[in-house]
MMTF fields as JSON, N, C-alpha, C and O atoms, coordinates in Angstrom:
{
  "mmtfVersion": "1.0.0",
  "mmtfProducer": "UNKNOWN",
  "numBonds": 343,
  "numAtoms": 344,
  "numGroups": 86,
  "numChains": 1,
  "numModels": 1,
  "chainsPerModel": [1],
  "groupsPerChain": [86],
  "chainIdList": ["A"],
  "bondAtomList": [4, 2, 8, 6, 12, 10, 16, 14, 20, 18, 24, 22, 28, 26, 32, 30, 36, 34, 40, 38, 44, 42, 48, 46, 52, 50, 56, 54, 60, 58, 64, 62, 68, 66, 72, 70, 76, 74, 80, 78, 84, 82, 88, 86, 92, 90, 96, 94, 100, 98, 104, 102, 108, 106, 112, 110, 116, 114, 120, 118, 124, 122, 128, 126, 132, 130, 136, 134, 140, 138, 144, 142, 148, 146, 152, 150, 156, 154, 160, 158, 164, 162, 168, 166, 172, 170, 176, 174, 180, 178, 184, 182, 188, 186, 192, 190, 196, 194, 200, 198, 204, 202, 208, 206, 212, 210, 216, 214, 220, 218, 224, 222, 228, 226, 232, 230, 236, 234, 240, 238, 244, 242, 248, 246, 252, 250, 256, 254, 260, 258, 264, 262, 268, 266, 272, 270, 276, 274, 280, 278, 284, 282, 288, 286, 292, 290, 296, 294, 300, 298, 304, 302, 308, 306, 312, 310, 316, 314, 320, 318, 324, 322, 328, 326, 332, 330, 336, 334, 340, 338],
  "bondOrderList": [1, 1, 1, 1, 1, 1, 1, 1, 1, 1, 1, 1, 1, 1, 1, 1, 1, 1, 1, 1, 1, 1, 1, 1, 1, 1, 1, 1, 1, 1, 1, 1, 1, 1, 1, 1, 1, 1, 1, 1, 1, 1, 1, 1, 1, 1, 1, 1, 1, 1, 1, 1, 1, 1, 1, 1, 1, 1, 1, 1, 1, 1, 1, 1, 1, 1, 1, 1, 1, 1, 1, 1, 1, 1, 1, 1, 1, 1, 1, 1, 1, 1, 1, 1, 1],
  "groupList": [{"groupName": "MET", "atomNameList": ["N", "CA", "C", "O"], "elementList": ["N", "C", "C", "O"], "formalChargeList": [0, 0, 0, 0], "bondAtomList": [1, 0, 2, 1, 3, 2], "bondOrderList": [1, 1, 2], "singleLetterCode": "M", "chemCompType": "L-PEPTIDE LINKING"}, {"groupName": "ASN", "atomNameList": ["N", "CA", "C", "O"], "elementList": ["N", "C", "C", "O"], "formalChargeList": [0, 0, 0, 0], "bondAtomList": [1, 0, 2, 1, 3, 2], "bondOrderList": [1, 1, 2], "singleLetterCode": "N", "chemCompType": "L-PEPTIDE LINKING"}, {"groupName": "LEU", "atomNameList": ["N", "CA", "C", "O"], "elementList": ["N", "C", "C", "O"], "formalChargeList": [0, 0, 0, 0], "bondAtomList": [1, 0, 2, 1, 3, 2], "bondOrderList": [1, 1, 2], "singleLetterCode": "L", "chemCompType": "L-PEPTIDE LINKING"}, {"groupName": "ILE", "atomNameList": ["N", "CA", "C", "O"], "elementList": ["N", "C", "C", "O"], "formalChargeList": [0, 0, 0, 0], "bondAtomList": [1, 0, 2, 1, 3, 2], "bondOrderList": [1, 1, 2], "singleLetterCode": "I", "chemCompType": "L-PEPTIDE LINKING"}, {"groupName": "ASP", "atomNameList": ["N", "CA", "C", "O"], "elementList": ["N", "C", "C", "O"], "formalChargeList": [0, 0, 0, 0], "bondAtomList": [1, 0, 2, 1, 3, 2], "bondOrderList": [1, 1, 2], "singleLetterCode": "D", "chemCompType": "L-PEPTIDE LINKING"}, {"groupName": "ARG", "atomNameList": ["N", "CA", "C", "O"], "elementList": ["N", "C", "C", "O"], "formalChargeList": [0, 0, 0, 0], "bondAtomList": [1, 0, 2, 1, 3, 2], "bondOrderList": [1, 1, 2], "singleLetterCode": "R", "chemCompType": "L-PEPTIDE LINKING"}, {"groupName": "ALA", "atomNameList": ["N", "CA", "C", "O"], "elementList": ["N", "C", "C", "O"], "formalChargeList": [0, 0, 0, 0], "bondAtomList": [1, 0, 2, 1, 3, 2], "bondOrderList": [1, 1, 2], "singleLetterCode": "A", "chemCompType": "L-PEPTIDE LINKING"}, {"groupName": "LYS", "atomNameList": ["N", "CA", "C", "O"], "elementList": ["N", "C", "C", "O"], "formalChargeList": [0, 0, 0, 0], "bondAtomList": [1, 0, 2, 1, 3, 2], "bondOrderList": [1, 1, 2], "singleLetterCode": "K", "chemCompType": "L-PEPTIDE LINKING"}, {"groupName": "SER", "atomNameList": ["N", "CA", "C", "O"], "elementList": ["N", "C", "C", "O"], "formalChargeList": [0, 0, 0, 0], "bondAtomList": [1, 0, 2, 1, 3, 2], "bondOrderList": [1, 1, 2], "singleLetterCode": "S", "chemCompType": "L-PEPTIDE LINKING"}, {"groupName": "PRO", "atomNameList": ["N", "CA", "C", "O"], "elementList": ["N", "C", "C", "O"], "formalChargeList": [0, 0, 0, 0], "bondAtomList": [1, 0, 2, 1, 3, 2], "bondOrderList": [1, 1, 2], "singleLetterCode": "P", "chemCompType": "L-PEPTIDE LINKING"}, {"groupName": "THR", "atomNameList": ["N", "CA", "C", "O"], "elementList": ["N", "C", "C", "O"], "formalChargeList": [0, 0, 0, 0], "bondAtomList": [1, 0, 2, 1, 3, 2], "bondOrderList": [1, 1, 2], "singleLetterCode": "T", "chemCompType": "L-PEPTIDE LINKING"}, {"groupName": "PHE", "atomNameList": ["N", "CA", "C", "O"], "elementList": ["N", "C", "C", "O"], "formalChargeList": [0, 0, 0, 0], "bondAtomList": [1, 0, 2, 1, 3, 2], "bondOrderList": [1, 1, 2], "singleLetterCode": "F", "chemCompType": "L-PEPTIDE LINKING"}, {"groupName": "VAL", "atomNameList": ["N", "CA", "C", "O"], "elementList": ["N", "C", "C", "O"], "formalChargeList": [0, 0, 0, 0], "bondAtomList": [1, 0, 2, 1, 3, 2], "bondOrderList": [1, 1, 2], "singleLetterCode": "V", "chemCompType": "L-PEPTIDE LINKING"}, {"groupName": "GLY", "atomNameList": ["N", "CA", "C", "O"], "elementList": ["N", "C", "C", "O"], "formalChargeList": [0, 0, 0, 0], "bondAtomList": [1, 0, 2, 1, 3, 2], "bondOrderList": [1, 1, 2], "singleLetterCode": "G", "chemCompType": "PEPTIDE LINKING"}, {"groupName": "TYR", "atomNameList": ["N", "CA", "C", "O"], "elementList": ["N", "C", "C", "O"], "formalChargeList": [0, 0, 0, 0], "bondAtomList": [1, 0, 2, 1, 3, 2], "bondOrderList": [1, 1, 2], "singleLetterCode": "Y", "chemCompType": "L-PEPTIDE LINKING"}, {"groupName": "GLN", "atomNameList": ["N", "CA", "C", "O"], "elementList": ["N", "C", "C", "O"], "formalChargeList": [0, 0, 0, 0], "bondAtomList": [1, 0, 2, 1, 3, 2], "bondOrderList": [1, 1, 2], "singleLetterCode": "Q", "chemCompType": "L-PEPTIDE LINKING"}, {"groupName": "GLU", "atomNameList": ["N", "CA", "C", "O"], "elementList": ["N", "C", "C", "O"], "formalChargeList": [0, 0, 0, 0], "bondAtomList": [1, 0, 2, 1, 3, 2], "bondOrderList": [1, 1, 2], "singleLetterCode": "E", "chemCompType": "L-PEPTIDE LINKING"}],
  "groupTypeList": [0, 1, 2, 3, 4, 5, 6, 7, 8, 9, 10, 9, 7, 11, 11, 7, 12, 2, 5, 1, 3, 13, 3, 6, 2, 6, 10, 6, 13, 13, 6, 3, 2, 6, 8, 9, 12, 6, 2, 9, 12, 12, 12, 12, 10, 3, 13, 13, 14, 2, 12, 10, 6, 13, 6, 12, 6, 10, 6, 12, 8, 15, 12, 10, 10, 4, 1, 4, 12, 0, 7, 10, 2, 16, 7, 11, 9, 7, 13, 3, 2, 1, 16, 9, 14, 7],
  "groupIdList": [1, 2, 3, 4, 5, 6, 7, 8, 9, 10, 11, 12, 13, 14, 15, 16, 17, 18, 19, 20, 21, 22, 23, 24, 25, 26, 27, 28, 29, 30, 31, 32, 33, 34, 35, 36, 37, 38, 39, 40, 41, 42, 43, 44, 45, 46, 47, 48, 49, 50, 51, 52, 53, 54, 55, 56, 57, 58, 59, 60, 61, 62, 63, 64, 65, 66, 67, 68, 69, 70, 71, 72, 73, 74, 75, 76, 77, 78, 79, 80, 81, 82, 83, 84, 85, 86],
  "secStructList": [7, 7, 2, 2, 2, 2, 2, 2, 1, 7, 7, 7, 2, 2, 2, 2, 2, 2, 2, 2, 2, 2, 2, 2, 2, 2, 2, 2, 2, 2, 2, 2, 2, 6, 7, 1, 1, 7, 7, 7, 2, 2, 2, 2, 2, 2, 2, 2, 2, 2, 2, 2, 2, 2, 2, 2, 2, 2, 2, 2, 2, 2, 6, 7, 7, 7, 2, 2, 2, 2, 2, 2, 2, 2, 2, 1, 7, 6, 6, 6, 7, 7, 7, 7, 7, 7],
  "xCoordList": [0.861, -0.016, 0.88, 1.752, 0.704, 1.503, 0.953, -0.078, 1.584, 1.252, -0.174, -0.966, -0.362, -1.641, -2.948, -4.063, -2.627, -3.651, -3.966, -5.112, -2.848, -3.054, -3.816, -4.662, -3.525, -4.224, -5.685, -6.52, -6.004, -7.322, -8.27, -9.498, -7.536, -8.156, -8.884, -8.605, -9.824, -10.546, -9.572, -8.554, -9.913, -9.152, -9.896, -11.097, -9.237, -9.976, -10.454, -9.89, -11.577, -12.15, -11.199, -11.209, -10.288, -9.455, -8.457, -8.2, -7.973, -7.011, -7.64, -6.98, -9.102, -9.738, -9.841, -9.752, -10.034, -10.07, -8.62, -8.501, -7.595, -6.333, -5.92, -5.197, -6.332, -6.112, -6.68, -6.006, -7.936, -8.659, -7.874, -7.601, -7.487, -6.655, -5.393, -5.018, -4.669, -3.361, -3.699, -2.912, -4.797, -5.163, -5.342, -4.931, -5.981, -6.24, -4.95, -4.781, -4.066, -2.663, -2.034, -1.548, -2.032, -1.29, -1.832, -1.111, -3.17, -3.87, -3.493, -3.094, -3.571, -3.229, -1.728, -1.362, -0.908, 0.591, 0.719, 1.529, -0.023, 0.174, -0.48, -0.024, -1.536, -2.004, -1.064, -0.993, -0.318, 0.69, 1.85, 2.315, 2.318, 3.387, 2.957, 3.775, 1.744, 1.342, 0.797, 0.255, 0.88, 0.338, 0.933, 2.161, 0.165, 0.684, 1.41, 2.107, 1.269, 1.802, 3.137, 3.318, 4.023, 5.269, 5.018, 4.483, 5.346, 5.262, 6.522, 7.507, 6.637, 7.909, 8.44, 7.688, 9.75, 10.401, 9.859, 9.606, 9.652, 9.083, 7.753, 7.439, 6.977, 5.59, 5.723, 5.078, 6.605, 6.83, 7.392, 6.963, 8.302, 9.041, 7.876, 7.783, 7.034, 5.872, 5.06, 4.563, 4.814, 3.982, 4.599, 3.864, 5.942, 6.522, 6.412, 6.152, 6.586, 6.408, 5.025, 4.911, 3.961, 2.694, 2.347, 1.636, 2.889, 2.754, 3.51, 2.977, 4.623, 5.381, 4.578, 4.335, 4.185, 3.531, 2.237, 1.966, 1.366, 0.134, 0.267, -0.514, 1.287, 1.634, 1.968, 1.393, 2.922, 3.193, 2.045, 1.884, 1.185, 0.032, -0.893, -1.448, -1.201, -2.102, -1.626, -2.392, -0.384, 0.112, 0.183, -0.137, 0.597, 0.644, -0.753, -0.941, -1.763, -3.087, -3.761, -4.564, -3.477, -4.145, -3.722, -4.567, -2.454, -2.064, -2.232, -1.817, -2.876, -3.191, -4.429, -5.492, -4.301, -5.551, -6.198, -5.642, -7.428, -8.292, -8.066, -8.592, -7.366, -7.091, -8.41, -8.583, -9.301, -10.543, -11.349, -11.838, -11.451, -12.21, -11.348, -11.886, -10.128, -9.309, -9.428, -9.6, -9.341, -9.489, -10.766, -10.82, -11.913, -13.186, -13.378, -14.039, -12.68, -12.795, -11.856, -12.058, -10.878, -10.166, -10.798, -10.439, -11.783, -12.531, -13.559, -13.809, -14.08, -15.13, -14.677, -13.909, -15.072, -14.821, -15.476, -16.377, -15.103, -15.709, -17.087, -17.359, -17.938, -19.389, -20.227, -21.439, -19.686, -20.471, -20.738, -21.818, -19.738, -19.849, -20.114, -19.176, -21.24, -21.548, -21.959, -22.708, -21.426, -21.599, -20.643, -19.481, -21.142, -20.177, -19.334, -19.734, -18.047, -17.123, -17.664, -18.386, -17.286, -17.641, -16.443, -16.581],
  "yCoordList": [-1.149, 0.033, 1.183, 1.272, 2.148, 3.269, 4.384, 4.194, 5.556, 6.637, 7.307, 7.76, 7.309, 7.999, 6.919, 7.334, 5.608, 4.681, 4.857, 4.911, 4.941, 5.121, 6.318, 6.279, 7.527, 8.759, 8.645, 9.235, 8.03, 7.9, 6.78, 6.758, 5.923, 4.702, 5.311, 6.437, 4.549, 4.956, 5.11, 4.422, 6.033, 6.419, 6.121, 6.381, 5.6, 5.245, 6.588, 7.666, 6.389, 7.587, 8.429, 9.652, 7.766, 8.356, 9.268, 10.405, 8.828, 9.555, 10.694, 11.672, 10.55, 11.653, 12.838, 14.0, 12.51, 13.481, 14.128, 15.352, 13.331, 13.73, 14.583, 15.565, 14.257, 15.114, 16.49, 17.484, 16.572, 17.861, 18.652, 19.835, 17.941, 18.823, 19.354, 20.501, 18.437, 18.914, 20.088, 21.033, 20.089, 21.239, 22.441, 23.52, 22.324, 23.474, 24.092, 25.308, 23.187, 23.652, 24.446, 25.553, 23.856, 24.494, 25.854, 26.751, 25.962, 27.087, 28.077, 29.188, 27.818, 28.789, 29.253, 30.406, 28.196, 28.608, 29.532, 30.454, 29.391, 30.294, 31.672, 32.704, 31.661, 32.955, 33.841, 35.066, 33.038, 33.733, 34.282, 35.404, 33.412, 33.795, 35.021, 35.899, 35.043, 36.015, 37.217, 38.063, 37.407, 38.528, 39.74, 39.817, 40.811, 42.105, 42.9, 43.855, 42.524, 43.302, 42.645, 41.453, 43.328, 42.853, 41.92, 42.407, 40.653, 39.858, 39.468, 39.499, 39.085, 38.614, 37.338, 36.579, 37.211, 36.094, 34.778, 33.884, 34.58, 33.34, 33.024, 31.856, 33.993, 33.779, 33.205, 32.246, 33.909, 33.572, 32.21, 31.493, 31.77, 30.552, 29.457, 28.44, 29.743, 28.764, 28.628, 27.527, 29.691, 29.704, 28.743, 27.996, 28.748, 27.968, 26.426, 25.525, 26.196, 24.997, 24.363, 23.188, 25.159, 24.731, 24.32, 23.345, 25.121, 24.849, 23.514, 22.752, 23.272, 22.048, 20.92, 19.953, 20.909, 19.865, 19.587, 18.41, 20.586, 20.36, 19.73, 18.84, 20.171, 19.584, 18.149, 17.324, 17.791, 16.304, 15.507, 14.376, 16.016, 15.194, 15.07, 13.977, 16.029, 15.935, 14.913, 14.021, 15.015, 14.119, 12.653, 11.765, 12.446, 11.044, 10.425, 9.226, 11.285, 10.85, 10.534, 9.602, 11.27, 11.116, 9.813, 9.151, 9.359, 8.18, 6.839, 5.748, 7.053, 5.831, 5.173, 5.791, 3.812, 3.182, 2.216, 1.785, 1.988, 1.025, -0.409, -0.691, -1.239, -2.558, -3.347, -4.009, -3.287, -4.114, -3.774, -4.652, -2.503, -2.123, -2.42, -2.782, -2.285, -2.618, -4.2, -4.626, -4.941, -6.394, -6.656, -7.473, -6.031, -6.284, -5.82, -6.451, -4.585, -4.176, -5.075, -5.127, -5.751, -6.612, -8.01, -8.721, -8.274, -9.584, -9.39, -10.302, -8.283, -8.001, -7.268, -6.328, -7.578, -6.746, -5.277, -5.072, -4.397, -3.093, -3.183, -3.867, -2.48, -2.494, -3.299, -3.082, -4.321, -5.282, -4.718, -4.903, -4.007, -3.548, -1.933, -1.175, -1.553, -0.189, 0.649, 1.626, 0.183, 0.943, 2.122, 1.996, 3.331, 4.383, 4.148, 3.503, 4.728, 4.549, 5.224, 6.218, 4.638, 5.281, 5.723, 6.268],
  "zCoordList": [0.0, -0.004, 0.014, 0.879, -0.967, -1.049, -0.217, 0.428, -0.188, 0.741, 0.295, 1.12, -0.899, -1.406, -1.043, -0.726, -1.143, -0.779, 0.737, 1.183, 1.471, 2.955, 3.299, 4.193, 2.545, 2.859, 2.465, 3.151, 1.56, 1.064, 1.878, 1.787, 2.63, 3.342, 4.51, 4.921, 5.042, 6.308, 7.44, 7.523, 8.311, 9.458, 10.772, 10.857, 11.764, 13.05, 13.668, 13.481, 14.437, 15.084, 15.877, 15.736, 16.795, 17.62, 16.764, 17.158, 15.75, 14.867, 14.143, 13.79, 13.89, 13.269, 14.254, 13.856, 15.565, 16.529, 16.676, 16.737, 16.727, 16.874, 15.619, 15.788, 14.441, 13.233, 13.414, 13.141, 13.879, 14.168, 15.085, 14.881, 16.174, 17.102, 16.575, 16.822, 15.775, 15.004, 14.151, 14.09, 13.503, 12.505, 13.292, 12.865, 14.516, 15.478, 15.989, 16.076, 16.316, 16.898, 15.798, 16.028, 14.495, 13.525, 13.135, 12.697, 13.319, 12.831, 13.973, 13.624, 15.173, 16.277, 16.233, 16.458, 15.911, 15.798, 14.623, 14.724, 13.452, 12.335, 12.638, 12.147, 13.442, 13.794, 14.656, 14.55, 15.563, 16.416, 15.566, 15.767, 14.568, 13.739, 12.799, 12.521, 12.36, 11.46, 12.127, 11.417, 13.486, 14.074, 13.741, 13.752, 13.411, 12.996, 14.025, 13.681, 15.364, 16.42, 16.884, 16.637, 17.506, 17.998, 19.182, 20.178, 19.173, 20.287, 20.833, 20.095, 22.091, 22.754, 21.935, 21.325, 21.999, 21.253, 21.798, 20.991, 23.15, 23.62, 23.056, 22.827, 22.828, 22.279, 20.745, 20.321, 20.052, 18.696, 18.574, 17.67, 19.378, 19.382, 19.664, 18.978, 20.691, 20.934, 19.846, 19.611, 19.052, 17.872, 16.836, 16.19, 16.664, 15.741, 16.295, 15.498, 17.48, 17.877, 17.723, 17.372, 17.992, 17.693, 16.243, 15.999, 15.288, 13.97, 13.543, 12.737, 14.033, 13.848, 14.491, 13.768, 15.602, 16.373, 15.672, 15.432, 15.297, 14.61, 13.299, 12.963, 12.473, 11.238, 11.359, 10.649, 12.275, 12.485, 12.966, 12.506, 13.899, 14.289, 13.293, 13.181, 12.486, 11.344, 10.314, 9.948, 9.837, 9.013, 9.377, 8.587, 10.555, 11.132, 11.341, 11.137, 11.762, 11.906, 10.612, 10.563, 9.542, 8.26, 7.677, 7.074, 7.799, 7.167, 8.005, 7.615, 9.176, 9.932, 9.498, 9.432, 9.174, 8.577, 9.672, 10.682, 9.261, 10.07, 9.478, 8.402, 10.091, 9.427, 9.243, 8.219, 10.18, 10.138, 8.852, 8.141, 8.612, 7.38, 6.149, 5.102, 6.245, 4.969, 4.703, 3.561, 5.683, 5.424, 4.851, 3.931, 5.292, 4.782, 3.259, 2.434, 3.01, 1.573, 0.683, -0.531, 1.245, 0.376, 0.012, -0.927, 0.901, 0.635, -0.53, -1.318, -0.591, -1.543, -2.692, -2.49, -4.004, -5.065, -5.022, -4.209, -5.759, -5.666, -6.22, -7.207, -5.562, -5.921, -5.205, -5.217, -4.5, -3.648, -2.31, -1.751, -1.764, -0.422, -0.618, -0.863, -0.512, -0.842, 0.49, 0.456, 1.539, 2.851, 2.917, 2.531, 3.428, 3.584, 4.767, 5.736, 4.672, 5.777, 6.974, 6.891, 8.161, 9.47, 10.243, 11.338]
}
């Protein structure tokens, strides 16, 4: 399974929540870094760390797959199993 297949495959619920938290962290860090006012160096450094941590959490969570669903999809040809992913 290549990286694109992993990114498109179903993700477990826990990692969906973790992905959303990572997106929020990256957004908050980006807002701190793009702030139009002069902020202390410590705050800007924390903003950079938030962007990095959020991006890593989002990327790792997105490529985590649900093996139970993948095994079910491998057993049936396309078109037979028409249930939406949960």
